[in-house]
C-alpha positions in Angstrom: -113.9 117.4 -117.7 -113.5 116.1 -114.2 -116.8 114.2 -114.5 -115.6 112.5 -117.7 -112.3 111.4 -116.1 -114.2 110.0 -113.1 -116.6 108.1 -115.3 -113.6 106.6 -117.3 -111.9 105.6 -114.1 -115.0 103.8 -112.8 -115.3 102.0 -116.2 -111.8 100.8 -116.0 -112.3 99.6 -112.4 -115.5 97.7 -113.5 -113.7 96.1 -116.6 -110.9 95.0 -114.3 -113.3 93.5 -111.9 -115.2 91.6 -114.6 -111.9 90.3 -116.1 -110.8 89.2 -112.6 -114.1 87.5 -112.0 -113.9 85.6 -115.4 -110.3 84.5 -114.6 -111.4 83.3 -111.1 -114.3 81.5 -112.7 -112.1 79.8 -115.3 -109.7 78.7 -112.7 -112.5 76.9 -110.8 -113.9 74.9 -113.8 -114.5 71.2 -112.9 -116.0 68.2 -114.6 -116.9 64.7 -113.3 -118.8 61.7 -114.6 -120.9 59.2 -112.6 -123.3 56.3 -113.2 -125.4 53.9 -111.1 -123.4 50.9 -109.8 -125.8 48.3 -111.2 -125.9 48.1 -115.0 -127.3 45.6 -117.5 -126.5 45.0 -121.1 -129.5 46.1 -123.2 -130.9 48.2 -120.4 -130.9 52.0 -120.2 -128.0 53.4 -118.2 -128.0 57.0 -116.7 -124.8 58.9 -116.9 -124.4 62.2 -115.1 -121.9 64.9 -116.1 -121.6 67.6 -113.4 -119.2 70.3 -112.3 -118.6 74.0 -112.4 -118.5 76.0 -115.6 -117.3 79.6 -116.3 -120.2 80.5 -118.6 -118.0 80.6 -121.8 -117.6 76.9 -122.6 -119.7 74.1 -124.0 -120.1 70.6 -122.7 -119.2 67.8 -125.1 -119.9 64.2 -124.1 -119.7 61.0 -126.1 -119.6 57.3 -125.3 -118.1 54.2 -126.8 -118.1 50.5 -126.0 -114.5 49.3 -125.2 -113.1 52.6 -126.5 -110.6 55.3 -125.4 -110.8 59.0 -125.1 -109.0 61.4 -127.4 -107.3 64.7 -126.3 -110.4 66.5 -127.9 -113.6 65.2 -129.5 -112.6 65.8 -133.1 -109.5 63.6 -132.6 -111.6 60.6 -131.7 -110.1 57.8 -133.9 -113.2 55.7 -134.1 -115.9 58.2 -135.0 -118.3 55.6 -136.3 -118.3 53.6 -133.0 -118.6 56.8 -130.8 -122.1 57.9 -129.8 -122.8 61.5 -129.0 -124.6 61.9 -125.7 -124.5 65.6 -125.8 -125.2 67.5 -129.0 -122.2 67.2 -131.4 -121.8 71.0 -131.4 -121.8 70.9 -127.5 -124.2 72.3 -124.9 -123.6 75.9 -123.8 -123.4 76.1 -120.0 -124.1 79.1 -117.7 -121.6 80.2 -115.1 -121.6 78.2 -111.9 -122.5 74.6 -111.0 -124.2 72.4 -113.6 -125.5 68.8 -113.9 -126.5 67.0 -117.1 -127.9 63.5 -117.3 -127.7 61.3 -120.4 -129.3 58.0 -121.2 -127.4 55.3 -123.0 -128.1 51.6 -123.6 -124.9 49.5 -123.7 -125.2 46.9 -126.5 -122.3 44.6 -125.4 -119.9 43.8 -122.7 -117.4 44.1 -121.0 -117.0 47.9 -120.7 -118.4 51.2 -121.7 -116.3 54.4 -121.9 -117.5 58.0 -121.6 -115.5 61.1 -122.5 -116.5 64.6 -121.4 -114.9 68.0 -122.4 -115.5 71.6 -121.4 -114.4 74.0 -124.2 -115.6 76.4 -126.8 -114.8 74.0 -129.8 -114.4 70.2 -130.2 -111.1 70.7 -132.0 -108.9 72.2 -129.3 -107.3 71.1 -126.1 -110.2 71.5 -123.5 -110.2 73.5 -120.3 -111.7 70.6 -118.4 -111.7 66.9 -119.2 -113.0 63.6 -117.7 -112.7 60.0 -118.8 -114.8 57.3 -117.1 -115.2 53.7 -117.8 -117.7 51.2 -116.3 -117.8 47.4 -116.3 -121.0 45.9 -117.5 -123.0 44.7 -115.5 -121.3 46.5 -112.5 -118.1 48.0 -111.2 -115.7 50.7 -112.3 -113.1 49.5 -114.7 -111.2 52.8 -114.8 -111.7 56.3 -113.4 -109.1 58.3 -115.2 -107.0 60.9 -113.4 -105.1 61.8 -116.5 -105.7 65.1 -118.3 -106.4 65.8 -121.9 -102.8 67.2 -122.1 -101.6 63.9 -120.8 -103.4 62.1 -123.6 -102.0 64.6 -126.1 -98.5 64.1 -124.8 -99.0 60.3 -125.0 -100.2 60.7 -128.6 -97.3 62.9 -129.5 -94.9 60.4 -127.9 -96.6 57.5 -129.7 -96.3 59.6 -132.9 -92.6 60.0 -132.3 -92.2 56.3 -131.7 -94.2 55.5 -134.8 -92.1 58.0 -136.9 -88.9 56.4 -135.6 -90.3 53.0 -136.3 -91.3 54.0 -139.8 -87.8 55.6 -140.4 -86.2 52.4 -139.2 -88.5 50.3 -141.4 -87.7 52.5 -144.4 -84.0 52.3 -143.6 -84.2 48.5 -143.3 -86.2 48.2 -146.6 -83.7 50.4 -148.4 -80.8 48.3 -147.0 -82.6 45.1 -148.0 -83.3 46.5 -151.5 -79.7 47.6 -151.9 -78.6 44.1 -150.8 -81.1 42.5 -153.3 -79.7 44.7 -156.0 -76.1 43.8 -155.1 -77.1 40.1 -155.1 -78.9 40.4 -158.4 -75.9 42.1 -160.0 -73.6 39.4 -158.6 -75.9 36.7 -159.8 -76.1 38.3 -163.3 -72.3 38.6 -163.4 -71.9 35.0 -162.3 -74.5 33.9 -164.9 -72.6 35.8 -167.6 -69.3 34.3 -166.6 -70.8 30.9 -166.5 -72.4 31.4 -170.0 -69.0 32.6 -171.3 -67.3 29.5 -169.8 -69.9 27.2 -171.3 -69.4 28.9 -174.7 -65.6 28.4 -174.4 -66.1 24.8 -173.5 -68.5 24.2 -176.4 -66.1 25.9 -178.8 -63.3 23.7 -177.6 -65.4 20.6 -177.8 -66.5 21.6 -181.3 -62.9 22.1 -182.4 -61.9 18.8 -180.8 -64.8 17.1 -182.6 -63.7 18.6 -185.9 -60.2 17.4 -185.3 -61.4 14.0 -184.4 -63.6 13.8 -187.5 -60.8 15.1 -189.8 -58.4 12.2 -190.6 -54.9 12.3 -192.0 -54.9 10.7 -195.4 -51.2 10.4 -196.4 -50.6 12.0 -199.8 -48.1 10.9 -202.5 -44.9 13.0 -201.8 -42.5 11.3 -204.3 -40.5 13.8 -206.4 -41.8 16.8 -204.4 -39.4 19.3 -202.8 -39.4 19.7 -199.0 -41.6 22.8 -199.3 -44.0 21.1 -201.6 -44.2 18.0 -199.3 -44.9 20.3 -196.3 -47.9 22.0 -198.1 -49.3 18.6 -199.2 -49.1 17.2 -195.7 -50.8 20.3 -194.2 -53.6 20.1 -196.7 -54.1 16.5 -195.9 -54.4 17.2 -192.1 -51.0 15.6 -191.6 -47.7 17.0 -190.4 -44.1 16.7 -191.5 -42.2 14.3 -189.4 -38.5 13.3 -189.5 -36.6 14.6 -192.6 -33.5 12.7 -193.7 -31.0 14.6 -195.9 -28.3 12.9 -198.1 -24.6 13.4 -197.6 -22.7 15.4 -200.2 -25.8 15.9 -202.4 -25.9 18.6 -205.0 -28.7 20.3 -206.9 -32.4 20.2 -206.1 -33.5 17.8 -203.4 -36.8 16.0 -203.7 -38.6 13.3 -201.7 -37.3 9.8 -202.7 -39.0 7.9 -199.9 -41.8 8.4 -197.3 -43.2 6.6 -194.3 -46.0 5.8 -194.0 -46.8 5.2 -197.7 -49.3 7.3 -199.5 -52.9 6.3 -199.3 -52.9 5.3 -195.6 -55.5 6.9 -193.3 -54.2 8.0 -189.9 -55.4 10.1 -187.0 -55.5 13.9 -187.5 -52.1 15.6 -187.5 -50.2 12.3 -187.7 -46.5 12.7 -188.7 -45.1 11.5 -192.0 -41.3 11.1 -192.3 -39.5 11.6 -195.6 -36.1 11.0 -197.1 -34.7 13.6 -199.5 -32.3 12.9 -202.4 -31.1 14.5 -205.7 -33.7 14.8 -208.4 -33.2 12.0 -211.0 -32.2 13.1 -214.5 
């Protein structure tokens, strides 16, 4: 029993030592990129990726003319333009220092970017990252000190800015659409009111035209009562004018004189005056 306990204790100590060694190795992982100073478009260019690995990670390296690096390889926005220098699935590295050389032929100027990652997968934030850029034919255009987390933070910030801009654009479009709807309703209402006004004007003009075309032809009113004379005048598009009554008259009163005389044609609604007197026996 004592021997079993001693063996278990030794196993625990060994496991702890291995874990501590792996943690120490992971904390010392490094990655750097370099290339010869003199470079020519169309000529082969040697790129070296070197550093220290922990034995658990793969090396992912790709290049792109006038490109940028993503937080991790699978996030590269321009997959068609990017050229894998390592294997797309990465190259497994042993624990300790490493150095890998890749050959690439820049097809155009002015610059060429290379992105390198140390991780177990191309779809996660890497443990080590390096972004290098070289001018063609010579000179370093950019040796990045940013980390992959910096890139991810910048992307998230850009995403937030984009989302806010999209929200503002949507709000502006909705406001413009609401304003257009309001303007269209106002225009439709104004058009309806204008059409109604035009109909009213046309109706009034039509009535005026009818009145103008309808003349007053004075009828014969002699021997008609006042009521009868009124009906005759209305039917003839005339109207009753001044009515003169006799003094001390008895019995039924009828028209004994009119002015103008019957048969005359006058404007519409012209007045015709009459004189009433007793009906002759």
